[in-house]
N, C-alpha and C positions, 0 to 999 in steps of 0.2 A: 770442703765443699766447692764444687766448680760453679762459679757465677757467670761463666762465659755465655752459655745459652740465654740466660736472662738478659744480659747486657745486649746481646745480639738482637733479641726480640724487641727490646726497648728502642734500639737504634732503628730497627725496621719501621716500627710504629711512628717514631718521630719523623722518619723520612717520608712516610705516606702522608702524614699530616702536612708536612711542609710542601709536598707535591700538590696536595689539594688546595692549599692556600695560594700557591703560585698560579693555579688554574682559574682562580676567581677573576672575572673580567674587570677591567679598570672602569672607573666612573665615566671617563671620556668615551670609552667604547659603548657603554650602556646608553649614555645620553644621545649617541648618534643613531641608536636603533629607531627604526621607523615607528614601532609601536609606542615609543615614549613621547612622540611629538605632540599628541593630543594633550597629554598631561602637562607638558611644558607650555603649550599654548594657553592652557587654562590656569595653571598655577604659577608659572614663571620658572625659568631655568634654575635660578638659585635655590628656590624652594625644593624642586625635584632633586637637585644635586644633594642638598642637605639630607633629604629623606633617604636617598640612595646610600649615603654614607652610613646611616643608621642600619639599613638593611644589610649592607656588607659586613658591618661590625657584628651583627647578629649571626651571620653565616660563619664568620671567623671563630666566634665563641663556640658554635656547634661543632666545628671541625676539631678545635682543640679539645673540647669535651669528649668527643668520640675517640680521640687519641689513636686514630688509625685502625680501630677495631672493625670498622666497616666503612664503606663509602656511602655517606648519606646523600650524595647527589650523583647525577649521571654525568654524561659528557658535557662539553662546554655549552652546546645549544640548550640542553635540558637545564643546565645550571642558570643560564641567562633567563630562560623562561620562568624558572622558579623565583628568581629575583624579581622579575616583572610582576609575577602574581602577588608576591608579598608586598611590593610597593603599591600596587593597585589596592590591596586590602587596607594598607595603612592610610591611603588617601580616602578610601570609603569610610573608614572609622572616623576620620577627621570631619568629613562631610556630615555624617550622622550626628556628630556632637554639636554642630552649629545650630543656632536658633533658626528654625525653619517652620514653614506651614505644615500642619498635619490635618488629617481628616478625623474628626472626633465622632466615631460611630458607637460610643459607649452608652449614650443616653444620660450621661452626667453633664448637666447644663453648665455648671460652674466648676469645671474640672481644674483644680489648682495646678496639677502637674502639666496640664495642657494650656496654661496661660489664662485660665478663668474666662472673663467675659470677652467674646468677640465684639469688635466695634461696629457701629452702624456705618452705613455708606456716607452719611453726612459727616460723621466724625473723621472718616478716612479722607474725605475731600478737604476738610478743614486742616488736617495735618499736612496734607500735600501742599496746600496753599501757603502755609507759613513756613514749611520746610524748604521749599524751592527758592525762596527769596527772603528778603528782610521783612520784618514785621514790627508793629508798634508795641512790643512786649513791655517796655518801660519808657514809652514816649507818649506824651499827651498831645494828640493831634489838634486839640482846641487851642492850647496855649503855645504850642511849639516848644515846650520845655520837657524836662524829665518827668515821666509819670510814675505811677505805682503799678507794680506787677500784680495782675489779677483783678484790677478794678472792674473790668467788663464782666468777668465771671461772678464776682461778688454781687453786681447789680442783678444778674440773672437769678442767683440764689434768693436774693431779697424779694424779687418779684414772684418767684415760684412758691416760696415757703413763708414769706412775711417775717423772716428772721432779720435781726438788726445788722449782722455782720457775718463775714465768712473768711476763712483762710484755708490754704491748701498746702499739704506737705506730701512726702513721697509714698507713704502708706499709712494704714490705720494705726499700726504700732507706734509710728512716729507721731501721729496725731495725739495719741494718749500720752506719750512721753513728754512732748513739748508742752501740752496742756498742764500736766501735773507739775512739771518743772517750773512753769511760770506761776502757777497758782498755789502750789503747796510745798515748794522747796524749803526744807528745814522744819516743816511741821508735820502734822498727822493727816492721813487720808482714811476716812471711815469707809469700810466696805464690808458687805455681808460675807460670812465664811462660805456661803454657798456660791459665791461669785469669784472666788480665787481660782480661776480656771487656767488650764493650759490647752491651747489649740495647736493646729498643725505648725510644723517648723519650730517646735519648742518655744512658742510664744507664751510666756507665763505672766499673768497679771502681777503677781508678787515681785517678779524680777524687774518689770517695767517700772513699778512704783519705786522700788529701791534705787534703780538707776536714775530716776527723776530727782533724787535727792530728798524725797519725802519718806516718812515712816508709815507702815501699815498699822492701822488699829482695827482689828477684826471685831465685828459685831454679830450678835445672834448665834445661831448654830448652822450646821451644814444644810439642814432641810427646812428650818423655820427661823425667820427673822422678822421681828415686829418693829413698828415705828418707835415703840418705847425703848428698844435696844439701841437705836440711833440716839435717842434723846439722852439716855444715861451715859453714852460714850462721849458726847461732845464735851470738850474742855478747852482751856485756854490755848492749847497747842493745835486744836483742830483747824485745818485750812480748807479742806474740800470733803464733800460727801460724794463718793463715787459709786455709780451703779453700772454693772457690766452685764450685757446680754450673754447668756451661757453658750451661744454659738452651737457647736456640735455636742454639747454636754447637757444632760437633762436629769433633774431630780423629780421623781414622781411619787405619788402616794401622800403621805402625811407631810404636806408642805404648806408654807405660808410666806408671803413677802408683802410689804406695804405697797399700796398703789403709788404710782409716780407722782400723782397730784398731792398725796399726803406727804411724801418725802420732799417735794418742792416747797410745800407750805412750811415745813419744819426748817428747811434751809433758809428761807426768807426770814423767818422769825429770829433765827440765830445769825443772820447776816453772813451766810456761807454760800459759796457757789456750789451748785449741784451739777456734776458732770455725768453724762450718760454715754457710755461706749456701746453703740448699737451693733457694730460689726458689719452687718450686711448692707445697711442703707436702703431699706425698702421704701419706695415712694408710691407704690401701687397697691391697691387693696387685693390681696391674694386669697382672701377667704373663699371666694367662689371656686378656687382651684383646690380647696381642702387644705390650704396652708394657713393655719390659725395661730401659729406661735412666733411669727415674725413681727416685732413692733415696728410701727411706721415712724419715719423721721418727723413728719408733720405733727403726729400726736405727741411725740416727746417734746417738741418745741412749744406746742400749745399747753401742755401739762405743766410747763414752768421750768424745764431744765435750762440752766444757765449756758451750758455748752453741750453740744451733741457731736459725737465723732462717729465716722463710719468709713468703710472702704469704697473706693470708686469703682473697683472692678468686680464687685459681687452683684447683688440684686439691682443696684443702680444701673449697671450695664455700661460702664465707661472704662477708661484706662486705669491702671494702677495709680492710686492716690489715696491720701488720707484727708478726708473732708472734715473741716471744723466749722460748725455753725453755732450761732447763739447771740448772746447779748453783746452790745458794742464795746463796753468797757473791758471785759476779760479778753475778748478777741483782739482788741487793740494791744493789750499787754502781751498776748501770745505773739503777735506779729513783730513786736519790738524785741523779743527774746533773741539773743545772738544765735541760738540753735536754728532759728528760721533760715538763716543763710545756708546752713549745712543740710537742711532737710527740704529745701524748696524744690519745686518742680520746674521743668523747662517749658519752652514755648509750645512744643508738640502736645504736652499733657494739657496745658491750658486750652489749646484749640479744640482738642477732643472733648474735654469736659464741657466747654461752652456749647458745642454742637449737641452733646447728649442732653444737657439741661434744656436747650431750646426745643428739642423734641417733646419733652415733658410739658413745656409751656404751650406748645401747639396742640397738645392733646393727641399726639401721634405716636405715643410710646409703644403700644403693642404692635403697631404696624412697622415701626422703624427701628426699634431697639431689639437686636437679635436675642438677647437674653429673655426679654418679655415675650417675644414672638415664640420662642421655643417652649417657654413655660405654659403659654396659653394654647398650644396645639392640642386639640382633642384627640382621644384615642381613635375616633372614626377617621379623622383627617390623616393621621399617621398610617392607619390600616389601608386607606385608599392609595397612598403613595407606596406602601409596602407591596401591595398586590401588583401594582404597575411595575415595580422594580423586579419582582419575581418573574413576571411574564417576559420582560426583556432579557433577564438573566438566562432563562430556560431556552430562549431562542439563540442566544450567543453560543452556549456550549452545553454539553450533556454530561460533563465529567463531575459536576457538582450537583448535589441534591439540595433544593431550597424548600423550606417550609415556613409557615407563619405560626407563631405561638403567642399567647398572651404573656405579657411581662410588665415591668415597671421601669420608669426612669426616676432619677433622683435630682434634687436641686444642686447639691454639691457645695463646695466652698464653705463648709461649716454652717450652711443655711438650712433651716427646716429639716434636721436630720431624721425625724420620724415620719416625714411625708413621702409617700410613694405615689408617683403619677402614672396612671394606667397607660400602657402603650402596647403596640404590636411589634414583636421582634421578628427579624428574619434570621433563621438559622441556616447555616451552610455546613454540609458534610461532604466528604469525598472518600471513596475507597482507596484513593492513592495516597492520602496523608491524613494524619490525625488533626484534631482541633488545635493542639499546641503548635504543630509545624505550620499549619495554615495561618495561625495568628502571627507567628514569627515572620513568615514570608510577606504578609501584608504590612507588618510593622516596618520591614526593611524596603518596602516599595517606595517609589518616588512619584507623588508625595506619600509619606508614611500614612497608613490607614490603621487607626487604633480602634480595635473592637474589644468585645469581652467574650468570655467562655461561659455558657450556661448549660448545665447538664451535659458536659463533655461535647458540646457543639459550639462552634463559632457563631456569634450572634451580633447582628447589626441593629441599632436603634436609630431610626431616621429622625427622631426628634432633634438630634444635634447634628444632622447632616443637611447641608444645603442641597437644593435640587441640582445645581451644576455639579456638585461633588459626587452625586449618585453615579454620573457617567464615568467618573474616574475610578470609582469602586468596581463598576462593571468591567472597565478596561483592564484593571489589575487582575480580576478573576479570570478574564479571558486569556491574558498573558500567562497566568499560572497554568491554566488548562493546556495551553499550547505547548508549554515547556515540558509538561508531563507526557 
């Protein structure tokens, strides 16, 4: 058999591949291109150079993979243009991955994926004040000696809720972990089977208890647990009675659980701490809004819980934090736990928490706390804004069709999962693109606009959109229409 033609073909293909590789412009040539100067000014020459190396290596792999069967790129100018295009796309992806502001038009007030609670103006100002200079984080201005981190915030909590003591860690999972590690390590934690929950991010109560060094002792059944179940389960190894709010999980129908007051009475009789993990941290009566299943922090403390834990960035409306409130003795022990050093928060979190609590003390929560402001918006108020939005949108362009429909918002963040807040939705349709494409283009806008799709239509819920952000949405839609 004659192999000469095959060898000749292979040689030609290798020659073509080598020729294409030689035509790749050098990094220095590319860096001198006028179109690259803006990227270099923004990101630095070294960063652009390193990304260019990655793009060129990508091209080399494609050339070798093609093995000369076709010319994947055009002449030198087209090749340089394609390299620039890929480089710009790489930087765009990096920018999109960075933590940045987005406009939440979903109507989910505590959207976990979008950072949960937006902070109040007072909290932002407090953060700015302590961030731009030094502060008295651990300095006692009265004595001129070293102070204790969080003393000012603890005083605010005592004034607001009449609790004896307070501590702060980086989130609610950490609050439960350090509390159980302090009070129950090596012993048993009594908890109802119906409260062995898992919430978002694979946060599982059984795993947290195990990691704390304590052992679970389940009581009752999934749907019914009585005070007598706790009484029978208490033994010489029992260290804590734990009660957990089910968050985004509900058991309905044939159910029963003891009142917190009864559980507190039993804990006192047996000289055991009662720990309640509330999750959301509700400090406002939400019953007028139709939200009836969110226990209040004040009620839990008054009912006799030794320790109450909750999140700072849910219904409380502050920064991410794990709040620990309760009796002086167990809180003091928690603060002395070596884990506190690992889980503590920084000066920015303390500043934001203090400002948020202060608004509660001043009875200005609904007006100043963005979460509570959004929750308390009536359907009529949202409809008024939605009608004004549509009028402005129709004047700007005629390429989109805007309609108002009835809908609902949700609390989010695992809070009140069964509650739907009536709202007015703005739907947007276009003959030029479908709802999915429109959603994607707005998501890639600067700033990104996150909406939802309802009945194959893009929908905005202004409950979670500030009035200044409405103008940005209108501008983004106008730009989209102009490009089409």
